[in-house]
C-alpha positions as CSV (number, residue, x, y, z in Angstrom):
1,M,-26.9,47.8,-91.4
2,N,-23.8,47.3,-89.3
3,I,-22.7,45.1,-86.5
4,E,-23.0,47.9,-83.9
5,Y,-26.7,48.6,-84.9
6,I,-27.4,44.8,-84.6
7,R,-25.7,44.6,-81.2
8,E,-27.6,47.7,-79.8
9,Y,-31.0,46.5,-81.2
10,C,-30.7,43.0,-79.8
11,L,-29.5,44.1,-76.4
12,S,-32.4,46.5,-76.2
13,K,-34.7,43.5,-75.8
14,N,-35.6,42.6,-72.2
15,G,-33.5,39.8,-70.8
16,T,-31.0,39.6,-73.7
17,N,-27.4,38.7,-73.2
18,K,-24.6,38.3,-75.7
19,S,-21.9,35.7,-75.8
20,F,-19.3,34.0,-78.1
21,P,-20.1,30.3,-77.5
22,F,-18.7,29.0,-80.8
23,D,-15.6,31.1,-81.5
24,E,-14.4,34.7,-81.0
25,S,-15.9,36.0,-84.3
26,T,-19.5,34.6,-84.0
27,L,-21.6,36.9,-81.7
28,V,-24.7,35.2,-80.3
29,F,-27.7,36.8,-78.6
30,K,-29.9,34.8,-76.2
31,V,-33.0,35.4,-74.1
32,L,-33.3,33.0,-71.1
33,D,-30.5,30.8,-72.6
34,K,-32.4,30.5,-75.9
35,M,-30.5,31.7,-79.0
36,F,-32.5,34.1,-81.2
37,A,-29.8,35.8,-83.3
38,L,-26.2,35.3,-84.4
39,T,-23.9,37.2,-86.6
40,G,-20.3,36.8,-87.8
41,L,-18.1,39.8,-86.9
42,D,-15.9,39.1,-89.9
43,C,-18.7,38.9,-92.5
44,L,-18.9,41.6,-95.1
45,P,-21.5,42.6,-96.0
46,T,-22.9,42.2,-92.5
47,Q,-25.3,39.2,-92.2
48,I,-27.5,38.1,-89.3
49,N,-29.2,34.8,-88.7
50,L,-32.5,35.2,-86.9
51,K,-34.9,32.7,-85.3
52,C,-38.3,32.9,-87.0
53,I,-41.7,31.1,-86.8
54,P,-41.4,28.6,-89.7
55,K,-44.7,29.4,-91.3
56,Y,-43.6,33.1,-91.8
57,T,-40.2,32.3,-93.4
58,L,-41.5,31.8,-97.0
59,E,-43.7,34.9,-96.8
60,L,-40.8,37.0,-95.6
61,R,-38.4,35.6,-98.3
62,D,-41.1,36.4,-100.9
63,Q,-41.4,40.0,-99.7
64,H,-37.7,40.7,-99.2
65,G,-35.1,39.5,-101.7
66,D,-32.2,39.8,-99.3
67,I,-33.6,37.2,-96.9
68,T,-32.4,33.7,-97.5
69,G,-32.9,30.5,-95.7
70,G,-30.4,29.4,-92.9
71,Y,-30.8,25.8,-93.7
72,H,-28.1,24.8,-91.2
73,M,-30.3,26.2,-88.5
74,N,-33.6,24.8,-89.7
75,K,-34.9,22.0,-87.4
76,S,-38.0,21.3,-89.5
77,I,-36.4,20.1,-92.8
78,G,-35.2,16.8,-91.3
79,I,-32.1,14.8,-92.5
80,L,-31.6,14.7,-96.2
């Protein structure tokens, strides 16, 4: 997967826009001003952080070894 594929796929979703709200190398995709994906343009291999319904995250990680938790994005773990 490459950054161009990610960009094209995300922008194919209705109402999606892209921006660089954090810095010039972190591409963010939003629908109705709600972030659903972000990716670093400088990351190799290419990585993407996707919003997901929390109850599905463990199942997805069990099925796909390349999926890891984005703990810095997780609002349900609380403060440690």
